[in-house]
C-alpha positions in Angstrom: 21.0 13.4 -14.1 20.0 12.7 -10.6 16.3 11.5 -10.1 14.4 13.2 -8.5 15.4 15.7 -10.8 13.5 14.1 -13.5 10.9 13.1 -11.5 7.7 14.5 -13.3 4.5 12.8 -11.4 4.4 8.9 -11.1 2.8 8.3 -14.9 6.8 8.8 -16.2 8.6 6.6 -17.1 11.3 5.6 -14.6 12.5 2.7 -17.6 12.6 5.1 -20.5 13.7 8.4 -18.3 17.2 5.4 -16.4 17.3 2.6 -19.1 20.3 1.4 -18.0 18.5 0.9 -13.9 16.3 -2.1 -16.7 19.5 -3.3 -17.1 21.5 -4.0 -13.4 21.2 -6.6 -10.5 17.6 -5.8 -9.0 16.1 -3.3 -10.7 16.7 -5.8 -13.2 15.0 -8.6 -11.5 12.1 -5.8 -10.8 12.2 -4.6 -14.4 12.0 -8.2 -15.7 9.1 -10.3 -13.2 6.7 -6.9 -14.3 3.8 -7.8 -16.7 1.9 -5.1 -16.2 1.8 -2.5 -19.2 4.6 -0.4 -20.5 6.3 -1.5 -17.2 4.1 1.1 -15.4 4.2 -1.3 -11.8 7.5 -1.5 -11.7 8.1 2.3 -12.9 5.8 3.1 -9.9 7.6 1.2 -7.6 10.8 3.1 -8.4 9.5 6.0 -8.1 8.0 5.2 -4.8 11.6 4.3 -3.6 13.2 7.9 -5.5 10.6 9.6 -3.3 11.1 7.4 -0.1 15.6 7.3 -0.6 16.6 10.6 -1.5 18.3 13.0 0.2 16.6 15.9 -1.9 12.7 14.2 -1.6 11.2 16.4 0.7 9.8 12.4 1.9 13.4 11.3 3.1 13.9 12.3 6.8 10.0 10.9 7.5 9.7 7.0 9.3 9.6 4.1 7.1 5.5 4.3 7.9 4.9 7.8 7.5 6.3 7.0 3.3 4.5 4.6 3.2 1.5 6.1 4.3 2.0 9.5 2.0 3.0 7.2 -0.9 1.0 3.9 -0.7 -2.3 6.7 -1.7 0.0 9.1 -4.1 1.8 6.7 -6.1 1.4 2.8 -5.3 1.4 -0.2 -3.0 4.9 -0.7 -3.3 5.6 -3.3 -1.3 2.0 -5.5 -2.3 4.1 -5.3 -5.9 6.9 -6.6 -4.9 5.8 -9.2 -2.9 3.3 -9.8 -6.0 6.6 -9.9 -7.8 8.9 -11.8 -5.4 10.9 -9.2 -5.2 12.5 -8.4 -2.5 11.9 -4.7 -1.1 13.7 -4.1 1.7 17.1 -5.2 -0.5 15.5 -3.5 -3.5 16.4 -0.4 -1.8 19.6 -0.9 -0.3 20.1 -1.9 -4.3 19.0 1.5 -5.2 20.4 3.9 -3.0 23.9 2.5 -3.8 23.9 2.6 -6.9 22.0 6.4 -6.8 24.5 7.3 -3.1 27.8 9.2 -4.2 30.9 9.9 -1.8 28.9 12.4 0.1 25.0 11.2 0.0 26.7 8.3 1.4 28.3 9.4 3.8 25.3 11.7 5.1 23.3 8.3 5.3 26.3 6.3 7.3 25.9 9.4 10.1 22.6 10.3 9.9 21.3 6.6 11.2 23.9 6.4 13.5 22.5 10.3 14.8 19.7 8.8 14.8 21.0 5.8 16.9 22.2 8.5 19.5 19.0 10.4 20.0 16.9 7.7 20.2 19.6 5.9 23.1 19.5 9.3 25.3 15.8 10.9 24.5 14.3 6.6 26.1 16.8 7.6 29.4 14.5 9.1 32.3 16.1 12.4 33.2 16.9 12.4 36.6 20.2 12.7 38.9 21.8 9.6 37.6 21.3 10.7 34.3 20.7 14.6 33.6 24.5 15.3 32.8 25.0 12.3 30.1 21.7 13.6 28.4 23.0 17.5 28.7 26.3 16.8 27.0 24.5 13.9 24.7 22.1 16.9 24.1 25.3 19.5 23.3 26.9 16.4 21.0 23.7 16.1 19.0 23.5 19.7 17.8 27.6 19.3 16.8 26.4 16.5 14.7 23.8 18.0 14.0 25.6 21.1 12.6 28.2 18.5 10.6 25.1 16.5 9.1 24.5 20.4 7.2 27.7 21.3 6.1 28.0 17.7 4.8 24.2 18.7 3.0 25.8 22.2 2.1 28.9 20.7 0.5 26.8 17.8 -1.6 24.6 20.3 -2.9 27.4 22.6 -3.8 28.8 19.1 -5.6 25.5 19.2 -7.6 25.6 22.4 -8.8 28.8 21.3 -10.3 28.4 18.1 -11.7 24.9 19.1 -13.5 24.6 23.0 -13.1 21.6 23.9 -11.1 21.8 22.2 -7.6 18.9 20.4 -6.0 14.9 20.5 -6.2 14.3 19.1 -2.6 13.7 20.3 0.5 16.2 19.3 3.2 19.4 21.4 2.4 
C-alpha cells in the first residue's frame, strides 16, 4: 500500500496503517520518543512528511517553506514536535524518502534536483549579449529534461497500476 493512498486526514493513525515503520530506523525513534496519547503527535509528523515528500502529493513540488506554511496549519508543526522529541526532522524526512521510494521515484527525485539546480543557475544570469546564447540553449535543454521527468512519472504511474491496481491519487502527474 502506498502511503498517500492511505491518508484519510491528519487524525488517521499512521502507525496503525504502517506498523512496520514503528520498528525501523528513525521512524522507530520518533515513535518511541512520542509520549502523546495514542502516539498522536508522531503520527501527525509522519503524515506531514508523507504530504510533503510523496511524489504523488499535490504539495510535493512546493518549496519546503510553502509546504511548512500549509502543513503546519493543517496538520501539526512537525519541526517543533521533532525538536521536542530530540529527532532531527531533516534526517527523518530523508529516512522516510529512502523507505518509500521505488527505483523510479528515487530517479525522479535525483533528476528533479539537478533540473532545479540547472534552472536556478541560468535564471540567475543576466540576459545580455554574453549570456543570451547560453540561456536560450539552457531553456531548450531544460524543456527536454522536464519532458523526461514527465515520462518517468508516467512510468511510475504505470508501475503503481501494475503493483496496486489503481494508479495514483496525487496531482503531480
